[in-house]
C-alpha positions as CSV (number, residue, x, y, z in Angstrom):
1,X,92.5,132.7,123.2
2,X,88.7,131.7,123.3
3,X,87.3,129.4,125.8
4,X,85.7,126.2,124.8
5,X,82.1,127.9,125.7
6,X,82.4,131.0,124.0
7,X,83.8,128.9,120.7
8,X,80.2,127.2,120.6
9,X,77.8,129.7,122.5
10,X,78.1,132.5,119.6
11,X,77.4,129.9,117.0
12,X,74.2,128.6,118.4
13,X,71.7,130.1,116.1
14,X,74.2,129.5,113.2
15,X,74.2,125.8,113.9
16,X,70.5,125.6,114.8
17,X,69.5,126.7,111.5
18,X,71.4,123.8,109.9
19,X,69.6,120.9,108.2
20,X,71.9,118.6,110.0
21,X,75.4,118.8,111.7
22,X,78.0,116.2,111.2
23,X,81.2,116.2,113.7
24,X,84.5,114.9,112.5
25,X,84.9,112.3,115.2
26,X,88.0,110.7,115.7
27,X,87.7,109.8,119.4
28,X,90.8,111.8,120.0
29,X,91.0,114.8,122.8
30,X,89.9,117.6,120.4
31,X,87.2,116.0,118.6
32,X,85.7,114.6,121.7
33,X,85.6,118.1,123.6
34,X,83.7,119.3,120.4
35,X,81.3,116.5,120.3
36,X,80.6,117.1,123.9
37,X,79.6,120.6,123.7
38,X,77.5,119.8,121.0
39,X,75.6,117.3,122.9
40,X,75.4,119.7,125.9
41,X,74.0,122.3,124.0
42,X,71.0,120.2,123.0
43,X,71.5,120.0,119.2
44,X,69.3,117.0,118.1
45,X,69.9,117.0,114.7
46,X,73.7,115.7,115.0
47,X,75.7,112.8,113.8
48,X,79.0,111.9,115.0
49,X,80.7,110.8,112.0
50,X,84.1,108.5,112.4
51,X,86.2,107.7,109.7
52,X,87.9,104.3,109.9
53,X,91.1,104.5,108.0
54,X,92.4,101.1,108.3
55,X,96.0,102.2,109.2
56,X,96.4,100.9,112.7
57,X,96.1,97.5,114.4
58,X,94.1,99.9,117.3
59,X,91.2,101.3,114.2
60,X,88.6,98.9,115.0
61,X,88.9,99.5,119.2
62,X,89.1,103.0,118.0
63,X,85.8,102.8,116.4
64,X,84.2,101.1,119.0
65,X,85.0,103.3,121.5
66,X,83.7,106.2,119.4
67,X,80.5,104.2,119.0
68,X,79.9,103.5,122.6
69,X,80.8,107.3,123.6
70,X,78.0,108.4,120.9
71,X,75.7,105.9,122.4
72,X,76.2,107.3,125.8
73,X,75.5,110.5,125.0
74,X,72.7,109.7,122.9
75,X,73.8,110.9,119.6
76,X,73.7,109.3,116.3
77,X,76.6,107.6,115.0
78,X,78.1,106.5,111.7
79,X,81.5,104.9,111.1
80,X,82.8,104.7,107.4
81,X,85.7,102.4,106.4
82,X,88.0,103.9,103.9
83,X,91.1,102.6,101.6
84,X,93.7,105.3,101.9
85,X,95.8,105.5,98.3
86,X,99.0,107.3,98.6
87,X,99.0,108.1,94.9
88,X,102.4,109.6,95.4
89,X,101.1,111.7,98.2
90,X,102.1,112.1,101.8
91,X,100.2,109.6,104.6
92,X,98.9,112.5,106.3
93,X,97.6,114.3,103.4
94,X,96.1,111.0,101.9
95,X,94.2,110.2,105.3
96,X,92.9,113.9,105.0
97,X,91.6,113.3,101.2
98,X,89.8,110.1,102.2
99,X,87.9,111.9,105.2
100,X,86.9,114.7,103.1
101,X,85.5,112.2,100.3
102,X,83.4,111.2,102.9
103,X,82.3,114.3,104.4
104,X,81.1,115.3,100.6
105,X,79.5,112.2,100.1
106,X,77.2,112.2,103.1
107,X,76.8,116.1,103.8
108,X,74.2,117.9,101.7
109,X,73.4,121.7,101.1
110,X,72.0,123.0,104.3
111,X,74.0,120.7,106.4
112,X,77.5,122.0,108.6
113,X,80.4,120.0,108.9
114,X,82.1,120.7,112.0
115,X,86.1,119.7,112.7
116,X,88.0,120.4,115.8
117,X,91.2,122.2,114.5
118,X,92.6,124.5,117.0
119,X,95.4,127.2,116.9
120,X,97.9,124.7,117.4
121,X,96.8,123.0,114.1
122,X,96.6,126.6,112.5
123,X,100.3,127.4,113.9
124,X,102.0,123.6,112.6
125,X,100.0,124.4,109.1
126,X,101.5,127.9,109.0
127,X,105.2,126.7,109.5
128,X,104.8,123.6,107.2
129,X,103.8,125.8,104.6
130,X,106.6,128.3,105.5
131,X,109.4,125.8,105.3
132,X,108.1,125.0,102.1
133,X,108.3,128.1,100.6
134,X,104.6,129.0,100.2
135,X,103.3,132.6,99.6
136,X,100.6,134.6,100.8
137,X,97.7,132.1,100.0
138,X,99.4,129.1,101.9
139,X,100.4,130.8,104.9
140,X,96.7,132.4,105.3
141,X,96.5,128.6,106.6
142,X,92.9,127.2,107.1
143,X,90.1,129.3,107.0
144,X,87.3,129.1,110.2
145,X,84.7,128.3,107.5
146,X,84.0,127.7,103.9
147,X,82.0,125.6,101.5
148,X,82.8,121.9,102.1
149,X,83.0,121.6,98.4
150,X,85.1,124.4,97.3
151,X,83.6,124.3,93.4
152,X,80.3,124.7,94.6
153,X,79.4,127.7,97.2
154,X,76.0,125.9,97.9
155,X,77.2,123.0,99.1
156,X,77.5,122.2,103.0
157,X,79.2,124.4,105.4
158,X,82.6,123.4,107.0
159,X,83.2,125.1,110.3
160,X,86.1,125.1,112.5
161,X,84.9,126.2,115.7
162,X,87.9,125.8,117.7
163,X,90.4,127.4,115.7
164,X,91.3,130.5,117.9
165,X,91.7,128.0,120.9
166,X,94.6,126.6,122.5
167,X,94.7,123.1,122.7
168,X,95.8,123.4,126.7
169,X,92.6,125.2,127.0
170,X,90.6,122.0,125.4
171,X,92.8,119.5,127.6
172,X,92.0,121.6,130.8
173,X,88.0,121.4,129.6
174,X,88.4,117.8,129.3
175,X,90.3,116.9,132.4
176,X,87.6,118.8,134.4
177,X,84.6,116.9,132.7
178,X,86.4,113.6,133.4
179,X,86.1,112.9,129.5
180,X,87.5,109.8,127.7
181,X,89.4,110.1,124.9
182,X,91.7,108.0,122.4
183,X,95.5,108.5,122.5
184,X,96.6,107.9,118.6
185,X,100.3,106.4,118.9
186,X,101.1,107.7,115.9
187,X,100.6,111.3,116.8
188,X,104.1,111.0,118.5
189,X,105.8,109.5,115.8
190,X,108.3,112.8,114.9
191,X,109.2,111.1,111.7
192,X,106.2,113.0,110.3
193,X,106.5,116.6,109.5
194,X,103.6,117.7,111.2
195,X,104.6,115.6,114.6
196,X,108.0,117.1,114.5
197,X,106.8,120.4,114.1
198,X,104.2,120.2,117.2
199,X,106.4,118.2,119.7
200,X,110.0,119.7,118.9
201,X,109.7,123.2,117.3
202,X,106.4,124.5,118.7
203,X,107.4,124.0,122.3
204,X,111.1,125.6,122.0
205,X,109.2,128.6,120.3
206,X,106.6,128.9,123.2
207,X,109.4,128.6,125.8
208,X,110.7,131.9,124.2
209,X,107.9,133.4,123.4
210,X,104.9,132.2,125.4
211,X,102.1,133.5,123.1
212,X,103.5,132.2,120.1
213,X,100.6,129.9,118.7
214,X,98.3,133.0,119.6
215,X,100.4,135.2,117.4
216,X,100.9,133.1,114.7
217,X,96.9,132.2,114.6
218,X,96.4,136.1,114.4
219,X,99.1,136.5,111.7
220,X,97.3,133.8,109.5
221,X,94.0,135.8,110.1
222,X,95.8,138.8,109.0
223,X,97.2,137.4,105.7
224,X,93.5,135.4,105.3
225,X,92.1,139.2,105.2
226,X,95.0,140.4,102.9
227,X,94.1,137.4,100.5
228,X,90.6,138.3,100.4
229,X,91.6,142.0,99.4
230,X,94.1,140.7,96.8
231,X,91.2,138.5,95.1
232,X,89.1,141.4,94.9
233,X,91.3,143.4,92.6
234,X,92.4,140.4,90.7
235,X,88.7,139.3,90.0
236,X,88.6,143.3,88.7
237,X,91.4,142.4,86.5
238,X,90.1,139.3,85.2
239,X,86.8,140.6,84.3
240,X,88.8,143.3,82.2
241,X,90.2,140.2,80.2
242,X,87.1,139.3,78.3
243,X,86.8,136.1,80.1
244,X,84.2,133.6,78.2
245,X,83.1,130.0,79.0
246,X,84.0,127.3,75.9
247,X,83.1,124.4,74.7
248,X,86.0,123.0,77.0
249,X,87.1,125.1,79.6
250,X,87.1,128.8,79.4
251,X,89.5,131.6,77.7
252,X,90.5,135.1,78.1
253,X,91.5,137.8,75.7
254,X,95.5,138.0,75.3
255,X,95.6,141.5,74.2
256,X,93.9,142.6,77.4
257,X,96.1,140.1,79.7
258,X,99.2,141.2,78.1
259,X,98.5,144.5,78.9
260,X,99.5,143.8,82.7
261,X,103.3,143.4,84.0
262,X,104.3,139.7,84.1
263,X,104.1,139.8,88.0
264,X,100.6,140.8,87.8
265,X,100.0,138.2,85.1
266,X,101.3,135.6,87.5
267,X,98.7,136.5,90.3
268,X,95.8,136.5,87.7
269,X,97.0,133.1,86.4
270,X,96.9,131.6,90.1
271,X,94.0,133.3,90.9
272,X,92.1,131.9,87.6
273,X,93.2,128.5,88.5
274,X,92.1,128.8,91.9
275,X,88.6,129.9,90.6
276,X,88.6,126.7,88.6
277,X,89.9,124.7,91.4
278,X,92.9,123.2,89.6
279,X,96.4,122.4,90.8
280,X,98.5,125.5,91.2
281,X,101.6,125.7,89.1
282,X,105.3,125.6,89.9
283,X,107.6,128.3,88.5
284,X,108.6,126.2,85.7
285,X,105.2,125.7,84.7
286,X,104.8,129.6,85.2
287,X,107.8,130.2,82.6
288,X,106.6,127.9,80.2
289,X,103.3,129.8,80.2
290,X,105.3,132.8,79.5
291,X,106.6,131.3,76.5
292,X,103.3,130.0,75.3
293,X,101.9,133.6,75.3
294,X,104.8,135.2,73.3
295,X,104.8,132.2,71.0
296,X,104.4,132.6,67.2
297,X,100.7,132.8,66.0
298,X,101.2,129.6,63.9
299,X,102.6,127.6,67.1
300,X,100.6,125.6,69.1
301,X,102.4,125.0,72.4
302,X,101.0,123.0,75.3
303,X,101.4,123.6,79.0
304,X,100.1,121.0,81.2
305,X,100.4,119.8,84.8
306,X,98.7,117.1,86.9
307,X,96.8,114.0,86.1
308,X,93.5,114.0,84.5
309,X,91.8,112.3,87.5
310,X,94.1,113.8,90.3
311,X,92.6,113.6,93.7
312,X,91.4,117.1,95.3
313,X,92.1,119.4,92.3
314,X,92.6,117.9,89.0
315,X,95.4,118.6,86.4
316,X,95.0,121.3,83.7
317,X,96.3,122.6,80.2
318,X,96.9,125.9,78.7
319,X,97.0,126.6,75.0
320,X,96.7,129.8,72.8
321,X,94.4,130.0,69.8
322,X,92.9,133.2,67.9
323,X,94.7,135.9,70.3
324,X,92.9,134.0,73.2
325,X,94.2,132.1,76.1
326,X,92.4,128.9,77.1
327,X,92.4,127.2,80.4
328,X,91.2,123.5,80.1
329,X,90.8,120.5,82.3
330,X,93.9,117.9,81.6
331,X,92.5,115.6,78.8
332,X,93.1,111.9,78.6
333,X,94.7,110.7,75.4
334,X,92.5,111.1,72.3
335,X,91.1,107.5,71.8
336,X,90.1,105.9,68.4
337,X,86.9,103.7,69.7
338,X,83.8,103.6,67.7
339,X,80.4,103.8,69.4
340,X,77.1,103.2,68.6
341,X,74.2,105.8,68.8
342,X,70.4,106.3,68.3
343,X,70.4,110.1,67.5
344,X,68.7,111.0,70.4
345,X,69.8,109.8,74.1
346,X,72.9,110.4,75.7
347,X,76.2,108.5,74.5
348,X,79.4,108.8,76.3
349,X,82.7,109.0,74.1
350,X,85.1,108.7,76.4
351,X,87.3,111.2,78.1
352,X,84.5,113.2,79.9
353,X,82.9,114.0,76.2
354,X,79.0,113.1,75.7
355,X,76.9,113.5,72.7
356,X,73.2,113.8,73.1
357,X,70.2,114.7,70.9
358,X,68.0,117.7,71.1
359,X,64.6,117.8,68.9
360,X,64.9,120.7,66.6
361,X,63.0,122.2,63.4
362,X,65.6,120.5,61.4
363,X,68.1,117.5,62.4
364,X,69.0,114.3,62.0
365,X,65.9,111.4,62.4
366,X,66.0,108.8,65.1
367,X,68.0,105.6,63.9
368,X,71.2,103.5,63.9
369,X,74.2,105.7,63.8
370,X,77.9,104.9,64.1
371,X,80.5,107.7,65.9
372,X,83.9,107.7,64.9
373,X,86.9,110.1,64.5
374,X,89.3,111.6,62.4
375,X,91.4,109.2,60.8
376,X,92.4,111.4,58.0
377,X,91.0,112.4,54.2
378,X,87.6,112.5,55.3
379,X,85.4,115.2,53.1
380,X,81.9,116.3,53.4
381,X,79.6,118.8,52.0
382,X,77.6,120.9,55.1
383,X,74.3,121.7,54.3
384,X,73.9,124.7,52.1
385,X,77.1,124.1,50.5
386,X,77.7,123.8,46.7
387,X,80.5,121.4,47.1
388,X,82.5,119.1,49.3
389,X,85.6,120.1,51.1
390,X,87.9,118.3,53.3
391,X,87.3,117.8,57.0
392,X,90.6,119.6,57.9
393,X,89.8,122.7,55.9
394,X,86.5,122.7,57.3
395,X,87.4,122.5,61.1
396,X,89.9,125.0,60.4
397,X,86.9,127.3,58.9
398,X,84.5,127.0,61.7
399,X,87.5,127.7,63.9
400,X,87.2,124.5,66.3
401,X,90.0,124.6,68.7
402,X,92.9,122.7,67.1
403,X,93.3,120.1,70.4
404,X,89.3,119.2,69.6
405,X,89.9,118.5,66.1
406,X,90.6,114.6,66.7
407,X,88.1,114.4,69.4
408,X,85.0,115.8,67.3
409,X,82.2,113.0,66.9
410,X,82.1,112.1,63.1
411,X,78.3,110.4,62.8
412,X,77.9,108.0,60.1
413,X,74.6,106.6,58.6
414,X,74.9,103.6,56.6
415,X,78.4,104.3,56.1
416,X,77.7,107.8,54.9
417,X,79.1,110.7,57.2
418,X,75.8,113.0,58.0
419,X,77.0,115.4,60.6
420,X,80.2,116.5,62.0
421,X,79.5,116.9,66.0
422,X,77.2,119.7,66.3
423,X,79.1,122.0,64.0
424,X,77.1,121.0,61.1
425,X,74.9,118.5,59.5
426,X,75.8,116.9,56.0
427,X,73.6,117.5,52.8
428,X,71.2,115.0,52.9
429,X,71.6,113.9,56.4
430,X,69.2,116.0,58.1
431,X,65.2,116.1,58.1
432,X,62.3,118.4,59.6
433,X,61.6,117.8,63.0
434,X,64.8,115.7,63.6
435,X,67.1,115.7,66.4
436,X,70.5,118.4,66.2
437,X,73.4,117.1,68.0
438,X,74.9,118.3,71.0
439,X,78.3,117.5,71.6
440,X,79.7,118.6,75.0
441,X,82.1,118.0,78.1
442,X,80.8,116.7,81.0
443,X,83.3,117.0,84.1
444,X,84.5,114.5,86.1
445,X,84.1,114.6,90.0
446,X,87.2,115.5,91.9
447,X,86.0,115.1,95.4
């Protein structure tokens, strides 16, 4: 196990090169020691960040304690109040999500966010996930460092310098330095799963195996290495599957994908989902995807889970079309509202879809347009065609994915259909030097 001094001394160069340092400062033992050490090392670009969860009657006094301590150490301090929304999650997870939303809001590229997770936290995470039946990724626990926003490798860096340190070493240091910290009464509530592991299970394990926490931390590190190796193999497999971006989401070739065993396909599906930051599936969803893949060519099955605005990782949907497997964000139900558009500026269409105009050699004139959606029976004549056809047949001909056909914007001028999304202009609808419609999906933030 590392000492408090060793945990930060070898990081001085990395921390010194950061644009700004943010310390998650609850006022508890671990974060107090972390903040004191960073102050002792002389970092000036440092802010103690306290997240006020409003969950305890003592929360105001905790925030005030943290403010006074930071002031005493001549350290910048910021306290942010949050509302913890359970949304079907446990209290601990919901509070964590609220904290990380604050971190993501304040920290910028080039910043480092430090938290005081230690080896005991890693052991609790390992045991908690083990008892929930987690696989390799879950049992690997929390990494020592990662991008703060998992979807953006250029975001601020999240760093956990105490992750290999036993809590007893942190406590010994704090007592030796006569530091003052907060004791959160909720930490002794063994009705909470992690507290039960911390106070009931882990002490019994350490009585029998004194180095149990250190061994679990080492195992988690080995599992992380195995996970990185597996990801390298899966990245190669996914590359073989002709992965490509789509108007909405992405797709892969089913011919290539089904050449792998089902066991390998399941690992590939999970890897693909993680790379796109979606919620992982349960066994039931995996079985449904297996059925979807083998469905008849004229079938249009869908497998979806999660919500369209799930905190942390959004939900998603799988479809198949034209011998390809599509992975999409979970869409809201298609609406039938109408919208006004000037042919040039950005127009939100609801559900994350957007319509804009780009200057082109031939396109729509700037003017007053009405955006509608399919109601059935529409006909039009694309530019360059000799006769009109039903919109249904044209969308099939243009191979627009079936799940987008009720969402494609129909652009009307003076009650005449002049364009269908960015798929085609209708006869008589365009002119030289106009604007080419651009229809696309704009991902929503899921911090």
